[in-house]
TORSENU-764313 format. One record per residue: residue number from 1; residue in three letters; x, z, y of N, C-alpha, C in turn. Coordinates in nm, 2 decimals, padded with zeros to 4 digits. Last residue first. Layout:
BEGIN
SITE     i    aa     n.px     n.pz     n.py    ca.px    ca.pz    ca.py     c.px     c.pz     c.py
SITE   NUM   ALA        X        Z        Y        X        Z        Y        X        Z        Y
...
***
This chain:
BEGIN
SITE     i    aa     n.px     n.pz     n.py    ca.px    ca.pz    ca.py     c.px     c.pz     c.py
SITE    99   UNK   -00.54   -00.79    03.20   -00.52   -00.93    03.23   -00.56   -00.96    03.37
SITE    98   UNK   -00.63   -00.53    03.21   -00.48   -00.55    03.23   -00.46   -00.70    03.26
SITE    97   UNK   -00.89   -00.55    03.14   -00.86   -00.50    03.27   -00.71   -00.53    03.30
SITE    96   UNK   -00.87   -00.63    02.87   -00.93   -00.72    02.97   -00.89   -00.68    03.11
SITE    95   UNK   -00.77   -00.39    02.77   -00.69   -00.51    02.76   -00.74   -00.62    02.85
SITE    94   UNK   -00.99   -00.22    02.82   -00.86   -00.19    02.88   -00.77   -00.32    02.88
SITE    93   UNK   -01.18   -00.33    02.65   -01.20   -00.33    02.80   -01.07   -00.31    02.87
SITE    92   UNK   -01.05   -00.28    02.40   -01.08   -00.41    02.45   -01.10   -00.42    02.60
SITE    91   UNK   -01.05    00.00    02.40   -00.92   -00.07    02.40   -00.94   -00.21    02.45
SITE    90   UNK   -01.33    00.04    02.39   -01.26    00.09    02.51   -01.12    00.02    02.52
SITE    89   UNK   -01.38   -00.07    02.14   -01.44   -00.14    02.26   -01.37   -00.09    02.39
SITE    88   UNK   -01.25    00.12    01.98   -01.20   -00.02    01.99   -01.25   -00.09    02.11
SITE    87   UNK   -01.43    00.33    02.03   -01.29    00.35    02.07   -01.22    00.21    02.08
SITE    86   UNK   -01.67    00.24    01.92   -01.66    00.26    02.06   -01.51    00.27    02.11
SITE    85   UNK   -01.63    00.27    01.65   -01.62    00.13    01.71   -01.61    00.14    01.86
SITE    84   UNK   -01.66    00.54    01.62   -01.53    00.48    01.59   -01.52    00.35    01.66
SITE    83   UNK   -01.93    00.56    01.69   -01.83    00.63    01.78   -01.69    00.57    01.75
SITE    82   UNK   -02.05    00.42    01.49   -02.07    00.37    01.62   -01.96    00.44    01.72
SITE    81   UNK   -01.98    00.58    01.27   -01.92    00.44    01.28   -01.94    00.39    01.42
SITE    80   UNK   -02.13    00.81    01.33   -01.99    00.81    01.32   -01.92    00.68    01.34
SITE    79   UNK   -02.39    00.70    01.30   -02.35    00.76    01.43   -02.20    00.76    01.43
SITE    78   UNK   -02.38    00.63    01.03   -02.40    00.53    01.13   -02.36    00.57    01.26
SITE    77   UNK   -02.35    00.88    00.90   -02.24    00.78    00.89   -02.25    00.67    01.00
SITE    76   UNK   -02.59    01.01    00.97   -02.46    01.06    01.02   -02.35    00.96    01.01
SITE    75   UNK   -02.76    00.84    00.82   -02.77    00.85    00.96   -02.64    00.91    01.03
SITE    74   UNK   -02.66    00.88    00.56   -02.66    00.75    00.61   -02.67    00.76    00.77
SITE    73   UNK   -02.72    01.16    00.52   -02.58    01.11    00.51   -02.57    00.97    00.58
SITE    72   UNK   -03.00    01.16    00.54   -02.92    01.23    00.64   -02.77    01.18    00.64
SITE    71   UNK   -03.06    00.99    00.32   -03.10    00.96    00.45   -03.02    01.03    00.56
SITE    70   UNK   -02.95    01.12    00.09   -02.90    00.99    00.13   -02.94    00.95    00.28
SITE    69   UNK   -03.00    01.35   -00.04   -02.95    01.36    00.10   -02.91    01.23    00.16
SITE    68   UNK   -03.06    01.29   -00.30   -03.17    01.33   -00.21   -03.13    01.34   -00.06
SITE    67   UNK   -02.82    01.22   -00.42   -02.90    01.12   -00.38   -03.02    01.16   -00.28
SITE    66   UNK   -02.53    01.34   -00.43   -02.65    01.40   -00.39   -02.75    01.30   -00.33
SITE    65   UNK   -02.32    01.17   -00.51   -02.33    01.31   -00.56   -02.46    01.38   -00.54
SITE    64   UNK   -02.37    00.94   -00.38   -02.37    00.94   -00.53   -02.38    01.08   -00.58
SITE    63   UNK   -02.35    01.02   -00.12   -02.48    00.98   -00.16   -02.48    00.98   -00.32
SITE    62   UNK   -02.07    01.08   -00.12   -02.17    01.18   -00.09   -02.31    01.15   -00.14
SITE    61   UNK   -01.97    00.82   -00.16   -01.94    00.93   -00.26   -02.04    01.04   -00.24
SITE    60   UNK   -02.06    00.70    00.07   -02.10    00.65   -00.06   -02.08    00.75   -00.17
SITE    59   UNK   -01.91    00.84    00.26   -02.06    00.85    00.26   -02.12    00.80    00.13
SITE    58   UNK   -01.65    00.78    00.20   -01.69    00.92    00.18   -01.85    00.93    00.18
SITE    57   UNK   -01.66    00.50    00.26   -01.63    00.55    00.12   -01.67    00.69    00.10
SITE    56   UNK   -01.72    00.51    00.53   -01.82    00.45    00.44   -01.79    00.50    00.29
SITE    55   UNK   -01.48    00.63    00.62   -01.61    00.69    00.65   -01.72    00.64    00.55
SITE    54   UNK   -01.28    00.45    00.54   -01.28    00.59    00.49   -01.41    00.65    00.50
SITE    53   UNK   -01.36    00.23    00.70   -01.35    00.22    00.55   -01.36    00.36    00.49
SITE    52   UNK   -01.32    00.33    00.95   -01.46    00.30    00.91   -01.46    00.29    00.76
SITE    51   UNK   -01.05    00.37    00.96   -01.14    00.48    00.97   -01.28    00.45    00.92
SITE    50   UNK   -00.95    00.10    00.92   -00.92    00.21    00.83   -01.01    00.33    00.84
SITE    49   UNK   -01.07   -00.01    01.15   -01.10   -00.06    01.02   -01.07    00.04    00.91
SITE    48   UNK   -00.94    00.13    01.35   -01.08    00.14    01.34   -01.12    00.09    01.20
SITE    47   UNK   -00.67    00.06    01.32   -00.71    00.20    01.30   -00.86    00.21    01.28
SITE    46   UNK   -00.70   -00.21    01.39   -00.66   -00.18    01.25   -00.69   -00.03    01.22
SITE    45   UNK   -00.78   -00.19    01.66   -00.87   -00.25    01.56   -00.83   -00.22    01.42
SITE    44   UNK   -00.55   -00.06    01.76   -00.68    00.01    01.77   -00.78   -00.05    01.67
SITE    43   UNK   -00.37   -00.27    01.72   -00.35   -00.14    01.65   -00.48   -00.06    01.65
SITE    42   UNK   -00.47   -00.47    01.89   -00.46   -00.49    01.74   -00.44   -00.36    01.67
SITE    41   UNK   -00.45   -00.34    02.14   -00.59   -00.38    02.08   -00.58   -00.40    01.93
SITE    40   UNK   -00.18   -00.32    02.16   -00.26   -00.20    02.15   -00.40   -00.23    02.10
SITE    39   UNK   -00.12   -00.60    02.17   -00.06   -00.51    02.06   -00.14   -00.38    02.05
SITE    38   UNK   -00.24   -00.67    02.40   -00.28   -00.73    02.28   -00.24   -00.65    02.16
SITE    37   UNK   -00.09   -00.52    02.58   -00.23   -00.50    02.58   -00.29   -00.56    02.44
SITE    36   UNK    00.17   -00.62    02.54    00.14   -00.48    02.50   -00.01   -00.45    02.50
SITE    35   UNK    00.13   -00.88    02.63    00.17   -00.86    02.49    00.14   -00.72    02.45
SITE    34   UNK    00.07   -00.83    02.90   -00.03   -00.89    02.81    00.00   -00.87    02.67
SITE    33   UNK    00.32   -00.74    02.98    00.20   -00.65    02.99    00.09   -00.70    02.90
SITE    32   UNK    00.48   -00.97    02.94    00.51   -00.84    02.86    00.39   -00.75    02.87
SITE    31   UNK    00.34   -01.16    03.12    00.35   -01.18    02.97    00.38   -01.05    02.90
SITE    30   UNK    00.36   -01.14    03.39    00.24   -01.10    03.33    00.25   -01.09    03.17
SITE    29   UNK    00.56   -01.24    03.56    00.56   -01.10    03.52    00.44   -01.05    03.44
SITE    28   UNK    00.60   -01.49    03.64    00.50   -01.42    03.71    00.50   -01.27    03.67
SITE    27   UNK    00.79   -01.57    03.45    00.84   -01.55    03.59    00.73   -01.48    03.67
SITE    26   UNK    00.63   -01.60    03.23    00.73   -01.49    03.23    00.78   -01.46    03.37
SITE    25   UNK    00.49   -01.82    03.28    00.41   -01.69    03.28    00.51   -01.58    03.29
SITE    24   UNK    00.67   -02.03    03.24    00.63   -02.00    03.38    00.55   -01.86    03.39
SITE    23   UNK    00.72   -02.04    02.95    00.81   -01.97    03.04    00.76   -01.94    03.18
SITE    22   UNK    00.39   -02.01    02.80    00.52   -02.07    02.81    00.60   -01.99    02.92
SITE    21   UNK    00.21   -01.73    02.64    00.22   -01.85    02.72    00.37   -01.90    02.74
SITE    20   UNK    00.20   -01.64    02.29    00.21   -01.61    02.43    00.23   -01.74    02.51
SITE    19   UNK    00.19   -01.66    02.02    00.07   -01.70    02.09    00.09   -01.69    02.24
SITE    18   UNK    00.41   -01.54    01.91    00.42   -01.68    01.92    00.30   -01.74    01.99
SITE    17   UNK    00.33   -01.27    01.92    00.45   -01.31    02.00    00.46   -01.46    02.01
SITE    16   UNK    00.11   -01.26    01.75    00.09   -01.23    01.90    00.21   -01.28    01.98
SITE    15   UNK    00.24   -01.31    01.51    00.14   -01.40    01.56    00.11   -01.38    01.71
SITE    14   UNK    00.41   -01.09    01.49    00.47   -01.22    01.50    00.36   -01.32    01.55
SITE    13   UNK    00.23   -00.88    01.47    00.32   -00.88    01.58    00.38   -01.02    01.60
SITE    12   UNK    00.11   -00.95    01.22    00.03   -00.94    01.35    00.11   -00.95    01.47
SITE    11   UNK    00.32   -00.93    01.05    00.25   -01.06    01.07    00.17   -01.06    01.20
SITE    10   UNK    00.38   -00.66    01.07    00.48   -00.76    01.11    00.41   -00.89    01.14
SITE     9   UNK    00.14   -00.56    00.96    00.18   -00.52    01.09    00.28   -00.62    01.15
SITE     8   UNK    00.14   -00.66    00.70    00.03   -00.70    00.79    00.07   -00.67    00.93
SITE     7   UNK    00.38   -00.54    00.60    00.37   -00.68    00.61    00.26   -00.72    00.71
SITE     6   UNK    00.29   -00.27    00.61    00.41   -00.31    00.69    00.41   -00.46    00.71
SITE     5   UNK    00.08   -00.27    00.44    00.06   -00.24    00.58    00.17   -00.28    00.67
SITE     4   UNK    00.21   -00.34    00.20    00.10   -00.43    00.25    00.08   -00.40    00.40
SITE     3   UNK    00.38   -00.13    00.16    00.44   -00.26    00.18    00.33   -00.36    00.24
SITE     2   UNK    00.20    00.07    00.12    00.29    00.08    00.23    00.35   -00.06    00.26
SITE     1   UNK    00.08    00.00   -00.12    00.00    00.00    00.00    00.09    00.00    00.13
***
């Protein structure tokens, strides 16, 4: 798992590095800041995915152990997923604000 995460992270960084604008944007001074904004958004999205996966996994396990509490567990899980997703939306807004 550690090799997969390392490979995925390096691929993500390489993709963002090659997707940057040409040399005139470097003279304007905007490229390094944009790169960091994109990198922070990618890290936030990756963390969000991991957190949501763990939350859904725990909710499924809880429902399997106690099917009568499925409604309460599902409601709590959806609220938690919305809060986790809100963190990535904040990172997206910050990345747009930097641009």
